[in-house]
Each structure stands twice: as structure tokens, then as C-alpha cells.
DRENDOLUM-304059 format. One record per residue (C-alpha): x, y, z; residue in one letter; residue number from 0. Coordinates in Angstrom, 1 decimal, always signed. Example, Ala and Ser with C-alpha at 12.3 -4.5 7.8 and 13.67 -1.06 7.14 Angstrom:
2
    east   north      up  rest   nr
   +12.3    -4.5    +7.8     A    0
   +13.7    -1.1    +7.1     S    1
***
This chain:
202
    east   north      up  rest   nr
  +182.4   +37.3  +106.1     M    0
  +184.3   +39.5  +103.8     Q    1
  +187.7   +38.9  +103.0     E    2
  +188.1   +36.5  +106.1     G    3
  +186.6   +39.0  +108.3     R    4
  +182.6   +39.4  +109.8     P    5
  +181.0   +42.1  +108.1     H    6
  +179.5   +44.1  +111.1     V    7
  +177.9   +47.1  +109.5     G    8
  +178.2   +50.6  +109.8     A    9
  +177.4   +50.1  +113.8     R   10
  +178.5   +46.6  +114.4     G   11
  +175.0   +45.7  +114.3     N   12
  +174.4   +43.7  +110.9     A   13
  +173.1   +40.3  +110.3     I   14
  +170.2   +40.3  +113.6     L   15
  +168.6   +38.0  +111.8     L   16
  +167.0   +35.8  +114.2     A   17
  +165.9   +38.7  +117.6     S   18
  +163.4   +41.0  +116.1     S   19
  +159.7   +40.4  +115.4     P   20
  +158.3   +40.2  +112.1     L   21
  +155.1   +42.0  +111.8     T   22
  +152.2   +40.9  +110.3     T   23
  +148.4   +40.6  +110.4     V   24
  +146.7   +37.1  +110.1     C   25
  +144.7   +36.9  +107.4     S   26
  +142.1   +35.0  +108.8     H   27
  +141.1   +37.1  +111.9     C   28
  +142.9   +40.0  +112.1     G   29
  +145.1   +39.6  +114.7     T   30
  +148.5   +41.6  +115.0     V   31
  +151.3   +39.1  +114.9     L   32
  +154.7   +39.6  +115.8     Q   33
  +157.1   +36.6  +115.7     P   34
  +160.2   +36.4  +116.7     V   35
  +162.2   +33.4  +114.8     L   36
  +164.5   +32.2  +117.5     E   37
  +161.9   +31.9  +120.3     T   38
  +160.5   +29.3  +117.8     F   39
  +163.5   +28.1  +116.0     A   40
  +166.1   +27.7  +118.1     G   41
  +166.5   +25.1  +120.5     G   42
  +165.2   +26.4  +123.9     P   43
  +162.4   +27.5  +121.1     G   44
  +161.4   +23.6  +120.1     L   45
  +162.1   +22.2  +124.1     V   46
  +159.3   +25.3  +124.9     A   47
  +157.1   +23.7  +121.7     S   48
  +157.3   +21.1  +122.1     Y   49
  +156.7   +21.0  +126.1     N   50
  +153.8   +22.7  +125.5     A   51
  +152.1   +20.4  +123.5     V   52
  +153.0   +17.5  +125.0     T   53
  +153.1   +18.4  +128.7     G   54
  +156.6   +17.2  +129.4     Q   55
  +159.6   +18.7  +130.8     Q   56
  +161.8   +18.1  +128.2     F   57
  +165.6   +20.5  +128.8     T   58
  +167.1   +20.3  +125.6     R   59
  +166.7   +20.4  +122.0     A   60
  +168.2   +17.1  +121.6     E   61
  +165.4   +15.0  +123.3     A   62
  +162.6   +16.6  +120.9     V   63
  +165.5   +16.0  +118.1     L   64
  +165.6   +12.3  +119.5     A   65
  +162.1   +12.7  +119.5     A   66
  +161.4   +12.8  +116.0     A   67
  +164.1   +10.8  +115.2     H   68
  +161.8    +8.2  +116.9     D   69
  +158.7    +8.9  +114.5     G   70
  +156.7   +11.7  +117.5     D   71
  +154.2   +12.9  +115.4     R   72
  +154.5   +16.7  +117.9     D   73
  +158.1   +16.4  +117.6     A   74
  +158.2   +16.1  +113.8     V   75
  +155.6   +18.8  +113.2     R   76
  +157.3   +21.2  +115.7     I   77
  +161.0   +20.2  +114.1     V   78
  +159.7   +20.6  +110.5     R   79
  +158.2   +24.1  +111.5     H   80
  +161.0   +25.7  +113.3     A   81
  +163.8   +24.6  +110.4     A   82
  +160.7   +25.7  +107.8     Q   83
  +160.8   +28.9  +109.1     A   84
  +164.6   +29.8  +109.8     L   85
  +165.3   +28.5  +105.8     G   86
  +162.7   +30.8  +104.8     V   87
  +164.6   +34.1  +106.9     A   88
  +167.9   +32.6  +105.1     V   89
  +166.7   +32.7  +101.6     G   90
  +165.2   +36.2  +102.3     W   91
  +168.6   +36.8  +103.6     L   92
  +170.5   +35.1  +100.3     V   93
  +168.2   +37.6   +98.0     N   94
  +169.6   +40.3   +99.6     V   95
  +173.3   +39.9  +100.0     L   96
  +174.2   +37.1   +97.3     D   97
  +176.8   +35.5   +99.6     P   98
  +179.1   +33.1   +97.7     A   99
  +177.9   +30.0  +100.6     A  100
  +175.9   +29.5  +103.7     V  101
  +177.9   +28.6  +107.0     I  102
  +175.7   +27.4  +109.6     V  103
  +176.7   +27.7  +113.1     G  104
  +175.2   +27.0  +116.8     G  105
  +174.3   +23.6  +117.9     G  106
  +171.5   +22.8  +116.0     L  107
  +173.1   +23.8  +112.7     G  108
  +175.7   +21.4  +113.6     S  109
  +173.8   +18.3  +113.3     V  110
  +172.2   +16.3  +110.4     D  111
  +169.4   +14.7  +110.6     G  112
  +164.8   +16.4  +110.2     L  113
  +165.4   +19.7  +111.0     Y  114
  +168.7   +20.6  +108.9     W  115
  +167.2   +18.5  +106.0     E  116
  +164.1   +21.0  +106.6     C  117
  +165.9   +23.9  +107.1     F  118
  +168.3   +23.8  +103.6     V  119
  +165.3   +22.8  +101.4     A  120
  +163.4   +25.6  +102.8     A  121
  +166.0   +28.1  +102.3     A  122
  +166.3   +26.8   +98.3     R  123
  +163.0   +26.8   +98.2     E  124
  +162.7   +30.8   +99.4     H  125
  +166.3   +31.7   +96.9     I  126
  +164.5   +33.9   +94.2     W  127
  +167.4   +33.2   +91.5     S  128
  +167.8   +29.5   +90.5     A  129
  +171.8   +30.2   +89.9     E  130
  +172.9   +30.8   +93.7     T  131
  +169.8   +28.1   +94.7     R  132
  +172.3   +25.3   +94.3     A  133
  +174.3   +27.9   +96.2     L  134
  +176.4   +25.6   +99.4     P  135
  +174.8   +25.3  +102.7     I  136
  +177.4   +24.1  +105.4     L  137
  +177.7   +23.3  +108.6     H  138
  +180.0   +25.5  +110.1     A  139
  +183.5   +23.9  +111.2     G  140
  +184.1   +24.7  +114.6     L  141
  +180.4   +23.3  +115.5     G  142
  +178.6   +24.6  +117.9     P  143
  +181.2   +26.4  +119.9     D  144
  +181.3   +28.4  +116.0     A  145
  +180.0   +31.7  +117.2     G  146
  +182.3   +31.4  +120.5     I  147
  +185.6   +31.2  +119.3     I  148
  +185.2   +33.8  +116.4     G  149
  +184.2   +36.7  +119.0     A  150
  +186.9   +35.8  +121.1     A  151
  +189.7   +35.4  +117.9     A  152
  +187.9   +39.1  +116.8     T  153
  +188.5   +39.9  +119.8     I  154
  +192.1   +38.8  +120.3     T  155
  +192.6   +40.2  +116.6     L  156
  +191.9   +43.9  +118.2     R  157
  +193.9   +43.8  +120.6     L  158
  +196.6   +42.6  +118.3     E  159
  +196.0   +45.4  +116.6     K  160
  +197.4   +47.8  +119.5     G  161
  +193.2   +48.9  +119.9     L  162
  +191.1   +49.4  +123.2     H  163
  +187.4   +47.7  +123.8     L  164
  +184.8   +50.3  +124.9     I  165
  +182.4   +47.8  +127.4     D  166
  +179.1   +48.9  +127.0     N  167
  +177.8   +48.2  +130.0     A  168
  +180.0   +51.6  +131.3     N  169
  +180.7   +54.1  +128.0     K  170
  +183.4   +55.9  +130.4     H  171
  +185.2   +52.8  +131.7     R  172
  +187.4   +51.7  +128.9     T  173
  +189.2   +48.2  +129.2     I  174
  +192.7   +48.1  +128.0     E  175
  +194.5   +45.6  +126.5     A  176
  +195.7   +42.9  +128.3     P  177
  +200.2   +43.2  +129.5     K  178
  +202.3   +42.3  +126.6     G  179
  +199.2   +43.7  +123.6     Y  180
  +199.9   +47.2  +121.9     P  181
  +197.8   +49.6  +123.4     A  182
  +196.7   +52.6  +121.3     S  183
  +194.5   +55.2  +121.8     S  184
  +193.6   +55.8  +117.8     D  185
  +190.7   +54.1  +118.1     A  186
  +187.6   +52.4  +120.3     N  187
  +185.9   +49.2  +119.3     L  188
  +183.0   +47.8  +121.2     S  189
  +183.9   +44.2  +122.3     A  190
  +180.1   +42.8  +122.8     S  191
  +179.1   +44.5  +118.9     E  192
  +182.6   +42.6  +117.5     D  193
  +181.6   +39.5  +119.6     A  194
  +178.0   +39.1  +117.9     D  195
  +179.0   +40.7  +114.8     S  196
  +181.5   +37.5  +114.7     S  197
  +179.1   +34.9  +115.9     M  198
  +177.9   +32.3  +111.9     C  199
  +175.1   +30.3  +113.1     G  200
  +171.5   +31.5  +112.6     F  201
***
């Protein structure tokens, strides 16, 4: 956020942290690896990793977190690994941006416990500056729905300013402001780009 607004970047794609692969080579076997953070650090990733190891049929991350809380060793290991990976990524992002604070939304970012503790510890461990290392790392005040609410708020603000929104699925079709909103042809903004950029979860 800058001056109360999401930082969208030049094309509306800024701060995309967890969806692109990180290409690296295994130092032991030489295999080229392309891990994608969200595939194992997010909720569905936790579930998939746990089910693959244990043969369970869990469908929600809450079940994996509960198993870890109850001492399930597989769940503890998977939760720690996922949270530490996210912490490393956020620590890197803090080193690049030097923000005043880190606000984490989404389901996993809204609850205390092993995941949150490991995430915060890993993030601080990977922040280079000792001064920055103590920055606030907080749950989003709007909880799991922070990203959705932020996306809706962003679009509402754009419409109130009289801006059209572009339908990314059909570049030739412009979404007009609803009746009651002022309309203007001076600028076009992408609804999906602004929606993505307003997400405050990692």
C-alpha cells in the first residue's frame, strides 16, 4: 500500500509473489526444479501434501492445522515447511520494498498457531536489516475476506471516479458504470487487474 492505495505497478501486476516458478538446480542430483510457492504453502497445497503422505482424504487446510495442533508428525512437518517457505519469500519482499508493516490476509494468514509462528519467525530470519527485522507482521483486520473486500472496494472507487472498466476476457467490450455512477471516457482500467492488486494476503 502507498498512501492508502494498493501499489499496482505499471501494468497492474505488482507484488505477484506466490504464483510464478522459482527455477533452481538441486545441488545433489542436478535436477532442475521449478517450485511454485502457492502449490505447497497455501491452503490447497497443505491439503495435497498431507493427503499424499498419509493417504487421508482431507479437503480443507483447517483439518491439517488441527492435526498438527494434535501432534501429528506429518502434519507438523508439512505445516512448518509451508510456513517457512512463505516466510522466506516475504522476507525477500521486505528486503526489496522496506515496507512499514506486513499485513497478511487469507485463511492461513488469519489464524494464530504453528503456521503463523513459523511464518513470522522465518520472515524475520530472512530480513537483512536488523532495523527492519522488527517491523510489524500482522493479521489483516478483515480476516480471510480481506482480498475480496479490497477488490470490491477498489472497483467501487474507480466507478465513483467515473472510470470505465475493461473486461479482460473481451478486450473490445467495456463495462459501463452502473446507473447512478458518473461515467467518463477519459480512462479505462482493468477490473481484474485492480482486483488482483488489492489483495493484501500472501
